[in-house]
C-alpha positions as CSV (number, residue, x, y, z in Angstrom):
1,X,99.2,122.4,116.4
2,X,99.4,125.3,114.0
3,X,102.2,126.9,115.9
4,X,104.0,123.5,116.2
5,X,103.8,123.0,112.4
6,X,105.2,126.4,111.7
7,X,108.1,126.0,114.0
8,X,111.2,123.9,113.8
9,X,109.9,121.7,116.6
10,X,107.8,119.6,114.3
11,X,110.5,119.3,111.7
12,X,113.0,118.3,114.3
13,X,110.5,115.8,115.7
14,X,110.0,114.1,112.3
15,X,113.8,114.1,111.7
16,X,114.3,112.4,115.1
17,X,111.5,109.9,114.4
18,X,112.9,108.9,111.0
19,X,116.4,108.5,112.4
20,X,115.2,106.3,115.3
21,X,115.4,102.6,115.4
22,X,112.5,100.4,114.4
23,X,111.3,99.8,118.0
24,X,111.1,103.5,118.8
25,X,109.5,104.3,115.4
26,X,106.7,101.8,116.1
27,X,106.0,103.4,119.4
28,X,106.1,107.0,118.1
29,X,104.2,106.3,114.8
30,X,100.7,106.5,116.2
31,X,101.5,109.7,118.1
32,X,102.3,111.6,114.8
33,X,98.7,111.1,113.6
34,X,97.2,111.8,117.0
35,X,98.8,115.2,116.7
36,X,97.3,115.8,113.3
37,X,93.9,114.2,113.7
38,X,93.5,116.0,117.1
39,X,93.5,119.3,115.4
40,X,92.0,118.7,111.9
41,X,91.2,122.0,110.3
42,X,91.6,122.4,106.6
43,X,92.9,125.9,106.6
44,X,95.4,125.0,109.3
45,X,96.7,122.0,107.3
46,X,96.7,124.0,104.1
47,X,99.1,126.5,105.5
48,X,101.6,123.8,106.5
49,X,100.9,121.4,103.6
50,X,104.0,122.1,101.5
51,X,106.4,122.1,104.4
52,X,105.2,118.7,105.6
53,X,105.1,117.1,102.2
54,X,108.5,118.4,101.1
55,X,110.1,117.1,104.3
56,X,108.5,113.7,104.0
57,X,109.1,113.3,100.3
58,X,112.7,114.2,100.8
59,X,113.0,111.5,103.5
60,X,111.3,109.0,101.3
61,X,113.7,109.6,98.4
62,X,116.6,109.0,100.8
63,X,115.1,105.8,102.2
64,X,113.9,104.0,99.0
65,X,115.1,100.4,99.0
66,X,116.5,100.7,102.6
67,X,115.1,99.4,105.9
68,X,113.6,102.9,106.5
69,X,111.4,102.9,103.3
70,X,108.3,101.2,104.8
71,X,108.0,103.5,107.8
72,X,108.7,106.6,105.6
73,X,105.9,105.5,103.2
74,X,103.5,104.8,106.1
75,X,104.0,108.3,107.4
76,X,103.6,109.9,104.0
77,X,100.6,107.7,103.2
78,X,98.9,108.8,106.5
79,X,99.3,112.5,105.6
80,X,98.0,111.9,102.0
81,X,95.0,110.0,103.5
82,X,94.3,113.1,105.7
83,X,94.6,115.4,102.7
84,X,92.2,113.3,100.7
85,X,89.5,112.7,103.4
86,X,90.4,114.4,106.7
87,X,91.2,111.1,108.3
88,X,93.5,108.1,108.1
89,X,92.9,105.6,106.6
90,X,90.6,107.0,103.9
91,X,87.0,105.6,104.4
92,X,85.8,102.9,102.1
93,X,83.5,105.3,100.4
94,X,86.1,107.6,99.0
95,X,85.3,111.4,98.8
96,X,84.7,113.1,95.5
97,X,86.5,116.2,96.6
98,X,89.7,116.4,98.6
99,X,89.6,117.5,102.2
100,X,92.3,120.1,101.7
101,X,92.6,122.8,99.0
102,X,95.6,122.4,96.7
103,X,97.2,125.1,94.6
104,X,98.7,124.4,91.1
105,X,102.3,124.6,92.3
106,X,101.8,122.0,95.0
107,X,100.0,119.8,92.6
108,X,102.8,120.0,90.1
109,X,105.4,119.1,92.8
110,X,103.3,116.1,93.8
111,X,102.9,114.8,90.2
112,X,106.7,115.2,89.7
113,X,107.3,113.0,92.8
114,X,104.7,110.5,91.6
115,X,106.2,110.2,88.2
116,X,109.7,109.8,89.7
117,X,108.6,106.9,91.8
118,X,106.7,105.3,88.9
119,X,109.6,105.4,86.5
120,X,112.4,104.6,89.0
121,X,110.7,101.9,91.1
122,X,107.5,100.7,89.5
123,X,108.4,100.1,85.9
124,X,107.8,96.4,85.5
125,X,106.6,96.3,81.9
126,X,104.6,93.1,82.5
127,X,102.0,91.7,84.8
128,X,104.1,88.9,86.3
129,X,106.3,91.1,88.4
130,X,103.3,93.1,89.6
131,X,101.1,90.1,90.6
132,X,103.9,88.5,92.5
133,X,105.3,91.7,94.0
134,X,106.1,92.0,97.7
135,X,104.7,94.4,100.3
136,X,107.2,97.1,99.6
137,X,106.0,97.3,95.9
138,X,102.4,97.4,97.0
139,X,103.0,100.3,99.4
140,X,104.8,102.2,96.6
141,X,101.9,101.6,94.2
142,X,99.3,102.7,96.8
143,X,101.1,105.9,97.7
144,X,101.5,106.9,94.1
145,X,97.9,106.0,93.3
146,X,96.6,108.2,96.2
147,X,98.9,111.1,95.4
148,X,97.6,111.2,91.8
149,X,94.0,110.8,93.1
150,X,94.5,113.7,95.4
151,X,95.6,116.0,92.5
152,X,92.6,114.8,90.5
153,X,90.0,115.5,93.1
154,X,91.4,118.6,94.8
155,X,90.1,122.2,94.4
156,X,92.1,125.4,94.5
157,X,92.1,127.6,97.7
158,X,89.6,130.4,97.8
159,X,87.5,129.2,94.9
160,X,84.4,127.0,94.8
161,X,84.2,124.3,92.1
162,X,87.5,125.2,90.4
163,X,89.6,122.1,90.2
164,X,93.3,122.1,90.9
165,X,93.9,120.0,87.8
166,X,92.2,122.5,85.5
167,X,94.3,125.3,86.9
168,X,97.5,123.3,86.7
169,X,96.9,122.6,83.0
170,X,96.3,126.3,82.3
171,X,99.2,127.7,84.3
172,X,101.9,128.9,81.8
173,X,104.5,129.2,84.6
174,X,104.2,125.4,85.2
175,X,103.8,124.4,81.5
176,X,107.3,122.8,81.3
177,X,107.0,120.7,84.4
178,X,103.4,119.7,83.6
179,X,104.5,118.7,80.0
180,X,107.3,116.6,81.4
181,X,105.1,114.9,84.0
182,X,102.4,114.2,81.3
183,X,105.1,112.7,79.0
184,X,106.4,110.6,81.9
185,X,102.9,109.3,82.7
186,X,102.2,108.4,79.1
187,X,105.5,106.6,78.7
188,X,104.9,104.7,81.9
189,X,101.3,103.8,81.0
190,X,102.2,102.5,77.6
191,X,105.1,100.5,78.9
192,X,103.1,98.9,81.7
193,X,99.8,98.6,79.9
194,X,100.1,94.8,79.5
195,X,100.1,94.5,83.2
196,X,96.3,94.8,83.4
197,X,95.4,93.7,79.9
198,X,97.1,90.3,79.5
199,X,95.8,88.5,82.6
200,X,92.7,87.8,84.5
201,X,94.7,87.2,87.7
202,X,94.7,90.1,90.1
203,X,96.5,91.1,93.3
204,X,96.5,94.2,95.5
205,X,99.4,95.7,93.5
206,X,97.7,95.1,90.2
207,X,94.6,96.8,91.5
208,X,96.7,99.9,92.5
209,X,98.4,99.8,89.1
210,X,94.9,99.8,87.5
211,X,93.9,102.7,89.7
212,X,97.0,104.7,88.7
213,X,96.3,104.1,85.0
214,X,92.7,105.2,85.4
215,X,93.7,108.4,87.1
216,X,96.3,109.1,84.3
217,X,93.5,108.5,81.8
218,X,91.4,111.0,83.7
219,X,94.2,113.6,83.4
220,X,94.6,112.9,79.7
221,X,90.9,113.3,79.1
222,X,91.2,116.7,80.8
223,X,93.6,117.8,78.0
224,X,90.8,118.3,75.5
225,X,91.0,122.1,75.8
226,X,94.8,122.3,76.0
227,X,96.1,122.0,72.5
228,X,99.8,122.6,73.4
229,X,99.9,119.7,75.8
230,X,98.1,117.4,73.3
231,X,100.6,118.4,70.6
232,X,103.6,117.6,72.8
233,X,102.2,114.1,73.6
234,X,101.1,113.1,70.1
235,X,104.5,111.7,69.0
236,X,104.5,109.4,72.1
237,X,101.0,108.1,71.4
238,X,101.7,107.5,67.7
239,X,105.0,105.8,68.2
């Protein structure tokens, strides 16, 4: 499996899968995860993590709001599940630490993708649209919620008990992208805050929205030792 991931065979296989019609995709979909789950090894997956995620996120961007979106999200969701827990779907008792190790650069890329989906496709600004949303909206919410959760619970490679999030916030080379992602998360949270505060009615999408906002709050709490990030966010919080 390692050799397959590092070669163009796996890339070509995924490209063929995403270009196939719905009937063929439904047949092939389980086989993708059999390939992964049959050789689950954290170091193996770590080495190919960026290649897989970049490929699938690129395909997702191209397929948003098309007939290909659901299957693209399902594939990406399956991989994110594996990165979180080592299996798909994630068990009901969710892990406190991610199955894979995640470096700051990969975490930054994931948060950038998450913020893009939030602002471009999940910016309702009120609870009505979230409560009555369709399956496509729920799948988007769930994927973004789990991507942010992955970043929050991951640890960096080669270190014990050093969180990826803490390293990301300290990395000067990623300061610009991190600041932009934080600003995007704050703007989205403030705009959509009423979605969970003005109603007692709930739905699967509202639950995912709440999970996202809780994860963003966790990230913001982690800023207590990062004065520059706090300063850059203060105008948004005051306004």
